[in-house]
C-alpha positions as CSV (number, residue, x, y, z in Angstrom):
1,M,-5.0,14.6,2.4
2,S,-6.0,17.4,4.9
3,N,-5.2,21.1,4.7
4,N,-4.4,20.7,8.7
5,Y,-1.3,18.6,8.2
6,I,-0.3,20.7,5.6
7,K,-0.6,23.5,7.5
8,Y,1.4,21.9,10.5
9,S,4.5,20.9,8.6
10,I,4.5,24.5,7.1
11,S,4.3,26.0,10.8
12,A,6.9,23.5,11.9
13,G,9.5,24.4,9.1
14,L,9.2,28.1,10.1
15,A,9.2,28.2,13.5
16,T,12.6,25.6,13.0
17,F,14.1,28.2,10.4
18,A,13.4,31.1,12.9
19,L,15.1,29.5,16.0
20,C,18.1,28.1,13.8
21,L,18.5,31.5,12.2
22,F,18.9,33.2,15.9
23,I,20.8,30.4,17.1
24,L,23.2,30.4,14.3
25,L,23.4,34.5,14.0
26,A,24.2,34.4,17.7
27,I,26.9,32.0,17.4
28,N,28.5,34.1,14.3
29,S,27.8,31.3,11.7
30,P,29.5,32.0,8.2
31,F,26.5,31.0,6.6
32,P,23.2,31.6,8.6
33,Y,20.2,31.7,6.3
34,L,21.5,28.8,4.4
35,G,22.3,26.8,7.3
36,A,18.6,27.5,8.6
37,I,17.1,26.9,5.7
38,V,18.5,23.7,5.4
39,V,17.5,22.3,8.7
40,G,14.1,24.1,8.4
41,F,13.2,22.1,5.2
42,I,14.8,19.1,6.7
43,I,12.1,19.3,9.5
44,F,9.3,20.1,7.2
45,E,10.2,17.1,5.0
46,M,10.0,14.8,8.6
47,S,7.0,16.4,9.9
48,F,5.2,16.0,6.2
49,Y,6.6,12.4,5.9
50,H,5.4,11.6,9.5
51,L,1.9,13.1,9.1
52,F,1.7,11.3,5.2
53,G,2.4,7.9,6.9
54,K,-0.2,8.7,9.7
55,E,-2.6,9.3,7.0
56,K,-2.2,6.2,4.7
57,E,-2.1,4.0,8.2
58,K,-5.8,5.6,9.2
59,Q,-7.2,5.2,5.7
60,K,-5.8,1.3,5.8
61,L,-7.6,0.8,8.9
62,M,-10.8,2.1,7.6
């Protein structure tokens, strides 16, 4: 798997974490860090799974 896919997944997760943390802090959530980590991790996993499937499909076509 290409390093670009991993970098993309990590950057998507970190950007989501930062955005969710800002939103959860703004609305005075009781656990903003935990919520932001959970959402960021879910987005990281979804993007990694999507890119992994795309790579698998690409190799299948070759």
